[in-house]
PDB file with one MODEL, atoms N, CA, C and O in Angstrom:
MODEL        1
ATOM      1  N   MET A   1      53.994   9.510 114.413  1.00  0.00           N
ATOM      2  CA  MET A   1      54.648   9.441 113.112  1.00  0.00           C
ATOM      3  C   MET A   1      53.588   9.319 112.023  1.00  0.00           C
ATOM      4  O   MET A   1      52.561   8.668 112.212  1.00  0.00           O
ATOM      5  N   ILE A   2      53.842   9.936 110.912  1.00  0.00           N
ATOM      6  CA  ILE A   2      52.919   9.909 109.781  1.00  0.00           C
ATOM      7  C   ILE A   2      52.996   8.553 109.089  1.00  0.00           C
ATOM      8  O   ILE A   2      54.087   8.056 108.810  1.00  0.00           O
ATOM      9  N   HIS A   3      51.834   7.952 108.812  1.00  0.00           N
ATOM     10  CA  HIS A   3      51.769   6.759 107.968  1.00  0.00           C
ATOM     11  C   HIS A   3      51.400   7.272 106.585  1.00  0.00           C
ATOM     12  O   HIS A   3      50.224   7.489 106.292  1.00  0.00           O
ATOM     13  N   ILE A   4      52.389   7.463 105.744  1.00  0.00           N
ATOM     14  CA  ILE A   4      52.204   8.154 104.478  1.00  0.00           C
ATOM     15  C   ILE A   4      51.243   7.426 103.551  1.00  0.00           C
ATOM     16  O   ILE A   4      50.473   8.066 102.834  1.00  0.00           O
ATOM     17  N   GLY A   5      51.275   6.110 103.553  1.00  0.00           N
ATOM     18  CA  GLY A   5      50.366   5.355 102.683  1.00  0.00           C
ATOM     19  C   GLY A   5      48.912   5.604 103.034  1.00  0.00           C
ATOM     20  O   GLY A   5      48.079   5.799 102.149  1.00  0.00           O
ATOM     21  N   GLN A   6      48.606   5.598 104.324  1.00  0.00           N
ATOM     22  CA  GLN A   6      47.236   5.872 104.761  1.00  0.00           C
ATOM     23  C   GLN A   6      46.838   7.293 104.410  1.00  0.00           C
ATOM     24  O   GLN A   6      45.695   7.546 104.030  1.00  0.00           O
ATOM     25  N   LEU A   7      47.774   8.219 104.536  1.00  0.00           N
ATOM     26  CA  LEU A   7      47.500   9.614 104.219  1.00  0.00           C
ATOM     27  C   LEU A   7      47.228   9.793 102.721  1.00  0.00           C
ATOM     28  O   LEU A   7      46.349  10.566 102.338  1.00  0.00           O
ATOM     29  N   ILE A   8      47.962   9.099 101.898  1.00  0.00           N
ATOM     30  CA  ILE A   8      47.740   9.158 100.448  1.00  0.00           C
ATOM     31  C   ILE A   8      46.365   8.579 100.120  1.00  0.00           C
ATOM     32  O   ILE A   8      45.622   9.155  99.326  1.00  0.00           O
ATOM     33  N   GLU A   9      46.031   7.458 100.721  1.00  0.00           N
ATOM     34  CA  GLU A   9      44.724   6.844 100.490  1.00  0.00           C
ATOM     35  C   GLU A   9      43.601   7.788 100.925  1.00  0.00           C
ATOM     36  O   GLU A   9      42.614   7.953 100.208  1.00  0.00           O
ATOM     37  N   GLN A  10      43.748   8.394 102.076  1.00  0.00           N
ATOM     38  CA  GLN A  10      42.744   9.331 102.590  1.00  0.00           C
ATOM     39  C   GLN A  10      42.597  10.528 101.647  1.00  0.00           C
ATOM     40  O   GLN A  10      41.483  10.960 101.354  1.00  0.00           O
ATOM     41  N   THR A  11      43.709  11.052 101.182  1.00  0.00           N
ATOM     42  CA  THR A  11      43.683  12.194 100.264  1.00  0.00           C
ATOM     43  C   THR A  11      42.976  11.831  98.968  1.00  0.00           C
ATOM     44  O   THR A  11      42.173  12.608  98.453  1.00  0.00           O
ATOM     45  N   LEU A  12      43.273  10.655  98.448  1.00  0.00           N
ATOM     46  CA  LEU A  12      42.636  10.187  97.224  1.00  0.00           C
ATOM     47  C   LEU A  12      41.124  10.127  97.408  1.00  0.00           C
ATOM     48  O   LEU A  12      40.376  10.576  96.540  1.00  0.00           O
ATOM     49  N   LYS A  13      40.670   9.578  98.531  1.00  0.00           N
ATOM     50  CA  LYS A  13      39.228   9.483  98.815  1.00  0.00           C
ATOM     51  C   LYS A  13      38.606  10.859  98.976  1.00  0.00           C
ATOM     52  O   LYS A  13      37.515  11.111  98.465  1.00  0.00           O
ATOM     53  N   GLU A  14      39.296  11.761  99.689  1.00  0.00           N
ATOM     54  CA  GLU A  14      38.774  13.116  99.890  1.00  0.00           C
ATOM     55  C   GLU A  14      38.605  13.853  98.567  1.00  0.00           C
ATOM     56  O   GLU A  14      37.692  14.665  98.411  1.00  0.00           O
ATOM     57  N   GLN A  15      39.489  13.565  97.619  1.00  0.00           N
ATOM     58  CA  GLN A  15      39.414  14.201  96.307  1.00  0.00           C
ATOM     59  C   GLN A  15      38.396  13.520  95.389  1.00  0.00           C
ATOM     60  O   GLN A  15      38.133  13.999  94.285  1.00  0.00           O
ATOM     61  N   GLY A  16      37.828  12.412  95.845  1.00  0.00           N
ATOM     62  CA  GLY A  16      36.846  11.694  95.036  1.00  0.00           C
ATOM     63  C   GLY A  16      37.459  10.960  93.857  1.00  0.00           C
ATOM     64  O   GLY A  16      36.793  10.698  92.856  1.00  0.00           O
ATOM     65  N   ARG A  17      38.736  10.633  93.989  1.00  0.00           N
ATOM     66  CA  ARG A  17      39.453   9.930  92.917  1.00  0.00           C
ATOM     67  C   ARG A  17      39.397   8.422  93.153  1.00  0.00           C
ATOM     68  O   ARG A  17      39.275   7.962  94.289  1.00  0.00           O
ATOM     69  N   THR A  18      39.486   7.674  92.077  1.00  0.00           N
ATOM     70  CA  THR A  18      39.489   6.221  92.191  1.00  0.00           C
ATOM     71  C   THR A  18      40.922   5.686  92.182  1.00  0.00           C
ATOM     72  O   THR A  18      41.861   6.369  91.774  1.00  0.00           O
ATOM     73  N   VAL A  19      41.054   4.476  92.634  1.00  0.00           N
ATOM     74  CA  VAL A  19      42.352   3.807  92.606  1.00  0.00           C
ATOM     75  C   VAL A  19      42.802   3.625  91.158  1.00  0.00           C
ATOM     76  O   VAL A  19      43.989   3.737  90.854  1.00  0.00           O
ATOM     77  N   THR A  20      41.866   3.350  90.279  1.00  0.00           N
ATOM     78  CA  THR A  20      42.192   3.190  88.857  1.00  0.00           C
ATOM     79  C   THR A  20      42.736   4.490  88.280  1.00  0.00           C
ATOM     80  O   THR A  20      43.730   4.480  87.554  1.00  0.00           O
ATOM     81  N   TRP A  21      42.095   5.605  88.597  1.00  0.00           N
ATOM     82  CA  TRP A  21      42.577   6.922  88.143  1.00  0.00           C
ATOM     83  C   TRP A  21      44.007   7.156  88.620  1.00  0.00           C
ATOM     84  O   TRP A  21      44.872   7.574  87.850  1.00  0.00           O
ATOM     85  N   PHE A  22      44.239   6.883  89.890  1.00  0.00           N
ATOM     86  CA  PHE A  22      45.550   7.099  90.492  1.00  0.00           C
ATOM     87  C   PHE A  22      46.597   6.173  89.863  1.00  0.00           C
ATOM     88  O   PHE A  22      47.701   6.612  89.538  1.00  0.00           O
ATOM     89  N   ALA A  23      46.252   4.906  89.693  1.00  0.00           N
ATOM     90  CA  ALA A  23      47.176   3.938  89.087  1.00  0.00           C
ATOM     91  C   ALA A  23      47.550   4.363  87.670  1.00  0.00           C
ATOM     92  O   ALA A  23      48.712   4.250  87.279  1.00  0.00           O
ATOM     93  N   ASP A  24      46.581   4.849  86.899  1.00  0.00           N
ATOM     94  CA  ASP A  24      46.856   5.307  85.532  1.00  0.00           C
ATOM     95  C   ASP A  24      47.868   6.446  85.530  1.00  0.00           C
ATOM     96  O   ASP A  24      48.785   6.460  84.710  1.00  0.00           O
ATOM     97  N   ARG A  25      47.709   7.389  86.434  1.00  0.00           N
ATOM     98  CA  ARG A  25      48.611   8.533  86.478  1.00  0.00           C
ATOM     99  C   ARG A  25      49.997   8.172  87.009  1.00  0.00           C
ATOM    100  O   ARG A  25      50.995   8.786  86.635  1.00  0.00           O
ATOM    101  N   LEU A  26      50.044   7.172  87.883  1.00  0.00           N
ATOM    102  CA  LEU A  26      51.332   6.703  88.397  1.00  0.00           C
ATOM    103  C   LEU A  26      52.012   5.720  87.437  1.00  0.00           C
ATOM    104  O   LEU A  26      53.174   5.354  87.619  1.00  0.00           O
ATOM    105  N   CYS A  27      51.263   5.303  86.417  1.00  0.00           N
ATOM    106  CA  CYS A  27      51.756   4.295  85.459  1.00  0.00           C
ATOM    107  C   CYS A  27      52.087   2.993  86.178  1.00  0.00           C
ATOM    108  O   CYS A  27      53.156   2.412  85.992  1.00  0.00           O
ATOM    109  N   CYS A  28      51.147   2.555  86.999  1.00  0.00           N
ATOM    110  CA  CYS A  28      51.322   1.280  87.696  1.00  0.00           C
ATOM    111  C   CYS A  28      49.974   0.571  87.760  1.00  0.00           C
ATOM    112  O   CYS A  28      48.977   1.063  87.233  1.00  0.00           O
ATOM    113  N   THR A  29      49.956  -0.565  88.396  1.00  0.00           N
ATOM    114  CA  THR A  29      48.726  -1.340  88.507  1.00  0.00           C
ATOM    115  C   THR A  29      47.982  -1.002  89.791  1.00  0.00           C
ATOM    116  O   THR A  29      48.551  -0.435  90.724  1.00  0.00           O
ATOM    117  N   ARG A  30      46.711  -1.356  89.824  1.00  0.00           N
ATOM    118  CA  ARG A  30      45.920  -1.141  91.029  1.00  0.00           C
ATOM    119  C   ARG A  30      46.509  -1.881  92.231  1.00  0.00           C
ATOM    120  O   ARG A  30      46.561  -1.309  93.320  1.00  0.00           O
ATOM    121  N   PRO A  31      46.958  -3.141  92.074  1.00  0.00           N
ATOM    122  CA  PRO A  31      47.578  -3.811  93.230  1.00  0.00           C
ATOM    123  C   PRO A  31      48.783  -3.056  93.776  1.00  0.00           C
ATOM    124  O   PRO A  31      49.012  -3.054  94.985  1.00  0.00           O
ATOM    125  N   ASN A  32      49.555  -2.414  92.903  1.00  0.00           N
ATOM    126  CA  ASN A  32      50.698  -1.627  93.374  1.00  0.00           C
ATOM    127  C   ASN A  32      50.240  -0.407  94.165  1.00  0.00           C
ATOM    128  O   ASN A  32      50.895  -0.014  95.131  1.00  0.00           O
ATOM    129  N   VAL A  33      49.126   0.192  93.767  1.00  0.00           N
ATOM    130  CA  VAL A  33      48.582   1.325  94.524  1.00  0.00           C
ATOM    131  C   VAL A  33      48.188   0.855  95.928  1.00  0.00           C
ATOM    132  O   VAL A  33      48.472   1.535  96.914  1.00  0.00           O
ATOM    133  N   TYR A  34      47.549  -0.286  96.015  1.00  0.00           N
ATOM    134  CA  TYR A  34      47.168  -0.811  97.338  1.00  0.00           C
ATOM    135  C   TYR A  34      48.405  -1.107  98.194  1.00  0.00           C
ATOM    136  O   TYR A  34      48.364  -0.972  99.417  1.00  0.00           O
ATOM    137  N   LYS A  35      49.488  -1.504  97.555  1.00  0.00           N
ATOM    138  CA  LYS A  35      50.748  -1.707  98.289  1.00  0.00           C
ATOM    139  C   LYS A  35      51.272  -0.381  98.818  1.00  0.00           C
ATOM    140  O   LYS A  35      51.799  -0.317  99.928  1.00  0.00           O
ATOM    141  N   ILE A  36      51.129   0.676  98.029  1.00  0.00           N
ATOM    142  CA  ILE A  36      51.546   2.009  98.477  1.00  0.00           C
ATOM    143  C   ILE A  36      50.751   2.406  99.712  1.00  0.00           C
ATOM    144  O   ILE A  36      51.315   2.947 100.663  1.00  0.00           O
ATOM    145  N   PHE A  37      49.451   2.143  99.708  1.00  0.00           N
ATOM    146  CA  PHE A  37      48.600   2.502 100.845  1.00  0.00           C
ATOM    147  C   PHE A  37      49.062   1.830 102.140  1.00  0.00           C
ATOM    148  O   PHE A  37      48.821   2.355 103.226  1.00  0.00           O
ATOM    149  N   LYS A  38      49.715   0.688 102.036  1.00  0.00           N
ATOM    150  CA  LYS A  38      50.166  -0.049 103.228  1.00  0.00           C
ATOM    151  C   LYS A  38      51.532   0.411 103.734  1.00  0.00           C
ATOM    152  O   LYS A  38      51.946   0.042 104.833  1.00  0.00           O
ATOM    153  N   LYS A  39      52.229   1.213 102.935  1.00  0.00           N
ATOM    154  CA  LYS A  39      53.585   1.629 103.310  1.00  0.00           C
ATOM    155  C   LYS A  39      53.558   2.757 104.329  1.00  0.00           C
ATOM    156  O   LYS A  39      52.763   3.691 104.221  1.00  0.00           O
ATOM    157  N   ASP A  40      54.441   2.660 105.326  1.00  0.00           N
ATOM    158  CA  ASP A  40      54.553   3.765 106.284  1.00  0.00           C
ATOM    159  C   ASP A  40      55.676   4.717 105.888  1.00  0.00           C
ATOM    160  O   ASP A  40      55.840   5.769 106.507  1.00  0.00           O
ATOM    161  N   ASN A  41      56.448   4.361 104.864  1.00  0.00           N
ATOM    162  CA  ASN A  41      57.427   5.289 104.286  1.00  0.00           C
ATOM    163  C   ASN A  41      57.547   4.989 102.801  1.00  0.00           C
ATOM    164  O   ASN A  41      57.324   3.865 102.350  1.00  0.00           O
ATOM    165  N   ILE A  42      57.906   6.030 102.056  1.00  0.00           N
ATOM    166  CA  ILE A  42      57.924   5.931 100.598  1.00  0.00           C
ATOM    167  C   ILE A  42      59.174   6.625 100.067  1.00  0.00           C
ATOM    168  O   ILE A  42      59.620   7.635 100.612  1.00  0.00           O
ATOM    169  N   ASP A  43      59.720   6.075  99.012  1.00  0.00           N
ATOM    170  CA  ASP A  43      60.861   6.668  98.322  1.00  0.00           C
ATOM    171  C   ASP A  43      60.540   8.115  97.942  1.00  0.00           C
ATOM    172  O   ASP A  43      59.415   8.424  97.548  1.00  0.00           O
ATOM    173  N   ILE A  44      61.514   8.982  98.060  1.00  0.00           N
ATOM    174  CA  ILE A  44      61.308  10.409  97.808  1.00  0.00           C
ATOM    175  C   ILE A  44      60.838  10.671  96.377  1.00  0.00           C
ATOM    176  O   ILE A  44      59.932  11.477  96.167  1.00  0.00           O
ATOM    177  N   LYS A  45      61.431  10.013  95.404  1.00  0.00           N
ATOM    178  CA  LYS A  45      61.034  10.238  94.013  1.00  0.00           C
ATOM    179  C   LYS A  45      59.569   9.863  93.796  1.00  0.00           C
ATOM    180  O   LYS A  45      58.840  10.562  93.093  1.00  0.00           O
ATOM    181  N   LEU A  46      59.150   8.763  94.400  1.00  0.00           N
ATOM    182  CA  LEU A  46      57.760   8.348  94.281  1.00  0.00           C
ATOM    183  C   LEU A  46      56.846   9.348  94.987  1.00  0.00           C
ATOM    184  O   LEU A  46      55.774   9.675  94.478  1.00  0.00           O
ATOM    185  N   LEU A  47      57.257   9.829  96.141  1.00  0.00           N
ATOM    186  CA  LEU A  47      56.438  10.783  96.874  1.00  0.00           C
ATOM    187  C   LEU A  47      56.317  12.106  96.107  1.00  0.00           C
ATOM    188  O   LEU A  47      55.275  12.759  96.166  1.00  0.00           O
ATOM    189  N   ILE A  48      57.353  12.499  95.403  1.00  0.00           N
ATOM    190  CA  ILE A  48      57.275  13.698  94.558  1.00  0.00           C
ATOM    191  C   ILE A  48      56.221  13.498  93.470  1.00  0.00           C
ATOM    192  O   ILE A  48      55.389  14.373  93.232  1.00  0.00           O
ATOM    193  N   ARG A  49      56.265  12.346  92.818  1.00  0.00           N
ATOM    194  CA  ARG A  49      55.283  12.056  91.767  1.00  0.00           C
ATOM    195  C   ARG A  49      53.868  12.056  92.321  1.00  0.00           C
ATOM    196  O   ARG A  49      52.953  12.615  91.717  1.00  0.00           O
ATOM    197  N   ILE A  50      53.697  11.424  93.476  1.00  0.00           N
ATOM    198  CA  ILE A  50      52.371  11.362  94.097  1.00  0.00           C
ATOM    199  C   ILE A  50      51.903  12.759  94.490  1.00  0.00           C
ATOM    200  O   ILE A  50      50.741  13.107  94.283  1.00  0.00           O
ATOM    201  N   SER A  51      52.800  13.555  95.054  1.00  0.00           N
ATOM    202  CA  SER A  51      52.466  14.933  95.425  1.00  0.00           C
ATOM    203  C   SER A  51      52.015  15.723  94.209  1.00  0.00           C
ATOM    204  O   SER A  51      51.051  16.485  94.283  1.00  0.00           O
ATOM    205  N   ASP A  52      52.706  15.544  93.094  1.00  0.00           N
ATOM    206  CA  ASP A  52      52.339  16.248  91.858  1.00  0.00           C
ATOM    207  C   ASP A  52      50.972  15.789  91.346  1.00  0.00           C
ATOM    208  O   ASP A  52      50.141  16.607  90.952  1.00  0.00           O
ATOM    209  N   ILE A  53      50.753  14.492  91.355  1.00  0.00           N
ATOM    210  CA  ILE A  53      49.487  13.947  90.856  1.00  0.00           C
ATOM    211  C   ILE A  53      48.311  14.422  91.700  1.00  0.00           C
ATOM    212  O   ILE A  53      47.284  14.835  91.163  1.00  0.00           O
ATOM    213  N   LEU A  54      48.461  14.364  93.011  1.00  0.00           N
ATOM    214  CA  LEU A  54      47.359  14.730  93.907  1.00  0.00           C
ATOM    215  C   LEU A  54      47.351  16.211  94.275  1.00  0.00           C
ATOM    216  O   LEU A  54      46.442  16.687  94.954  1.00  0.00           O
ATOM    217  N   GLN A  55      48.379  16.935  93.816  1.00  0.00           N
ATOM    218  CA  GLN A  55      48.494  18.368  94.113  1.00  0.00           C
ATOM    219  C   GLN A  55      48.464  18.644  95.615  1.00  0.00           C
ATOM    220  O   GLN A  55      47.785  19.556  96.087  1.00  0.00           O
ATOM    221  N   VAL A  56      49.229  17.817  96.358  1.00  0.00           N
ATOM    222  CA  VAL A  56      49.349  17.954  97.811  1.00  0.00           C
ATOM    223  C   VAL A  56      50.831  17.897  98.160  1.00  0.00           C
ATOM    224  O   VAL A  56      51.560  17.030  97.678  1.00  0.00           O
ATOM    225  N   ASP A  57      51.267  18.824  98.995  1.00  0.00           N
ATOM    226  CA  ASP A  57      52.661  18.838  99.415  1.00  0.00           C
ATOM    227  C   ASP A  57      52.829  17.944 100.646  1.00  0.00           C
ATOM    228  O   ASP A  57      52.756  18.411 101.783  1.00  0.00           O
ATOM    229  N   PHE A  58      53.052  16.671 100.402  1.00  0.00           N
ATOM    230  CA  PHE A  58      53.216  15.723 101.501  1.00  0.00           C
ATOM    231  C   PHE A  58      54.490  16.016 102.292  1.00  0.00           C
ATOM    232  O   PHE A  58      54.583  15.666 103.469  1.00  0.00           O
ATOM    233  N   PHE A  59      55.453  16.646 101.663  1.00  0.00           N
ATOM    234  CA  PHE A  59      56.696  16.986 102.353  1.00  0.00           C
ATOM    235  C   PHE A  59      56.455  18.031 103.442  1.00  0.00           C
ATOM    236  O   PHE A  59      57.109  18.011 104.485  1.00  0.00           O
ATOM    237  N   ALA A  60      55.526  18.932 103.198  1.00  0.00           N
ATOM    238  CA  ALA A  60      55.190  19.948 104.201  1.00  0.00           C
ATOM    239  C   ALA A  60      54.634  19.296 105.464  1.00  0.00           C
ATOM    240  O   ALA A  60      54.867  19.780 106.571  1.00  0.00           O
ATOM    241  N   LEU A  61      53.909  18.212 105.296  1.00  0.00           N
ATOM    242  CA  LEU A  61      53.365  17.501 106.458  1.00  0.00           C
ATOM    243  C   LEU A  61      54.482  16.941 107.323  1.00  0.00           C
ATOM    244  O   LEU A  61      54.428  17.014 108.550  1.00  0.00           O
ATOM    245  N   TYR A  62      55.504  16.377 106.667  1.00  0.00           N
ATOM    246  CA  TYR A  62      56.652  15.867 107.408  1.00  0.00           C
ATOM    247  C   TYR A  62      57.393  17.002 108.111  1.00  0.00           C
ATOM    248  O   TYR A  62      57.831  16.854 109.252  1.00  0.00           O
ATOM    249  N   SER A  63      57.530  18.135 107.421  1.00  0.00           N
ATOM    250  CA  SER A  63      58.223  19.285 108.014  1.00  0.00           C
ATOM    251  C   SER A  63      57.485  19.791 109.240  1.00  0.00           C
ATOM    252  O   SER A  63      58.100  20.083 110.265  1.00  0.00           O
ATOM    253  N   ARG A  64      56.154  19.895 109.135  1.00  0.00           N
ATOM    254  CA  ARG A  64      55.363  20.351 110.275  1.00  0.00           C
ATOM    255  C   ARG A  64      55.512  19.412 111.460  1.00  0.00           C
ATOM    256  O   ARG A  64      55.662  19.852 112.600  1.00  0.00           O
ATOM    257  N   GLN A  65      55.470  18.110 111.180  1.00  0.00           N
ATOM    258  CA  GLN A  65      55.603  17.140 112.259  1.00  0.00           C
ATOM    259  C   GLN A  65      56.974  17.257 112.919  1.00  0.00           C
ATOM    260  O   GLN A  65      57.088  17.167 114.142  1.00  0.00           O
ATOM    261  N   ARG A  66      57.998  17.455 112.122  1.00  0.00           N
ATOM    262  CA  ARG A  66      59.355  17.610 112.662  1.00  0.00           C
ATOM    263  C   ARG A  66      59.452  18.853 113.532  1.00  0.00           C
ATOM    264  O   ARG A  66      60.047  18.820 114.609  1.00  0.00           O
ATOM    265  N   GLN A  67      58.866  19.950 113.064  1.00  0.00           N
ATOM    266  CA  GLN A  67      58.882  21.191 113.836  1.00  0.00           C
ATOM    267  C   GLN A  67      58.147  21.021 115.169  1.00  0.00           C
ATOM    268  O   GLN A  67      58.590  21.521 116.202  1.00  0.00           O
ATOM    269  N   GLU A  68      57.028  20.312 115.127  1.00  0.00           N
ATOM    270  CA  GLU A  68      56.271  20.074 116.358  1.00  0.00           C
ATOM    271  C   GLU A  68      57.085  19.244 117.341  1.00  0.00           C
ATOM    272  O   GLU A  68      57.093  19.531 118.538  1.00  0.00           O
ATOM    273  N   ARG A  69      57.768  18.218 116.843  1.00  0.00           N
ATOM    274  CA  ARG A  69      58.607  17.390 117.720  1.00  0.00           C
ATOM    275  C   ARG A  69      59.736  18.208 118.315  1.00  0.00           C
ATOM    276  O   ARG A  69      60.071  18.055 119.490  1.00  0.00           O
ATOM    277  N   THR A  70      60.328  19.083 117.498  1.00  0.00           N
ATOM    278  CA  THR A  70      61.417  19.932 117.970  1.00  0.00           C
ATOM    279  C   THR A  70      60.912  20.899 119.033  1.00  0.00           C
ATOM    280  O   THR A  70      61.590  21.134 120.033  1.00  0.00           O
ATOM    281  N   SER A  71      59.731  21.458 118.822  1.00  0.00           N
ATOM    282  CA  SER A  71      59.142  22.384 119.797  1.00  0.00           C
ATOM    283  C   SER A  71      58.879  21.692 121.121  1.00  0.00           C
ATOM    284  O   SER A  71      59.154  22.251 122.183  1.00  0.00           O
ATOM    285  N   VAL A  72      58.352  20.490 121.065  1.00  0.00           N
ATOM    286  CA  VAL A  72      58.073  19.727 122.284  1.00  0.00           C
ATOM    287  C   VAL A  72      59.383  19.394 122.998  1.00  0.00           C
ATOM    288  O   VAL A  72      59.464  19.487 124.222  1.00  0.00           O
ATOM    289  N   ALA A  73      60.396  19.010 122.244  1.00  0.00           N
ATOM    290  CA  ALA A  73      61.690  18.687 122.845  1.00  0.00           C
ATOM    291  C   ALA A  73      62.286  19.915 123.518  1.00  0.00           C
ATOM    292  O   ALA A  73      62.876  19.808 124.593  1.00  0.00           O
ATOM    293  N   ASN A  74      62.138  21.073 122.901  1.00  0.00           N
ATOM    294  CA  ASN A  74      62.641  22.309 123.492  1.00  0.00           C
ATOM    295  C   ASN A  74      61.897  22.658 124.772  1.00  0.00           C
ATOM    296  O   ASN A  74      62.505  23.145 125.725  1.00  0.00           O
ATOM    297  N   LEU A  75      60.597  22.417 124.809  1.00  0.00           N
ATOM    298  CA  LEU A  75      59.819  22.670 126.018  1.00  0.00           C
ATOM    299  C   LEU A  75      60.279  21.782 127.158  1.00  0.00           C
ATOM    300  O   LEU A  75      60.359  22.208 128.310  1.00  0.00           O
ATOM    301  N   ASP A  76      60.580  20.531 126.809  1.00  0.00           N
ATOM    302  CA  ASP A  76      61.043  19.576 127.824  1.00  0.00           C
ATOM    303  C   ASP A  76      62.383  19.997 128.428  1.00  0.00           C
ATOM    304  O   ASP A  76      62.611  19.795 129.620  1.00  0.00           O
ATOM    305  N   THR A  77      63.262  20.574 127.625  1.00  0.00           N
ATOM    306  CA  THR A  77      64.570  20.962 128.127  1.00  0.00           C
ATOM    307  C   THR A  77      64.525  22.297 128.857  1.00  0.00           C
ATOM    308  O   THR A  77      65.420  22.601 129.645  1.00  0.00           O
ATOM    309  N   ASP A  78      63.491  23.098 128.604  1.00  0.00           N
ATOM    310  CA  ASP A  78      63.352  24.399 129.277  1.00  0.00           C
ATOM    311  C   ASP A  78      62.883  24.244 130.722  1.00  0.00           C
ATOM    312  O   ASP A  78      63.067  25.148 131.536  1.00  0.00           O
ATOM    313  N   VAL A  79      62.291  23.126 131.032  1.00  0.00           N
ATOM    314  CA  VAL A  79      61.726  22.927 132.373  1.00  0.00           C
ATOM    315  C   VAL A  79      62.768  22.483 133.354  1.00  0.00           C
ATOM    316  O   VAL A  79      62.462  22.270 134.527  1.00  0.00           O
TER     317      VAL A  79
ENDMDL
END
């Protein structure tokens, strides 16, 4: 399962962005950003905002994971 908070934190680091930069764009405080990093699930509206800010389609990651799980389940039933 995807830990979305860790993925957001990793993406932020890969982009060379700071927590302060991210907090400013989210209109929240740095402590709230650190709370986001600890979450394993996030409200859809917040994830849309984060996706827009970081220019990453986090929803596509969930879709891919779902498709992979479905493919594995289908393989199990074919045997």
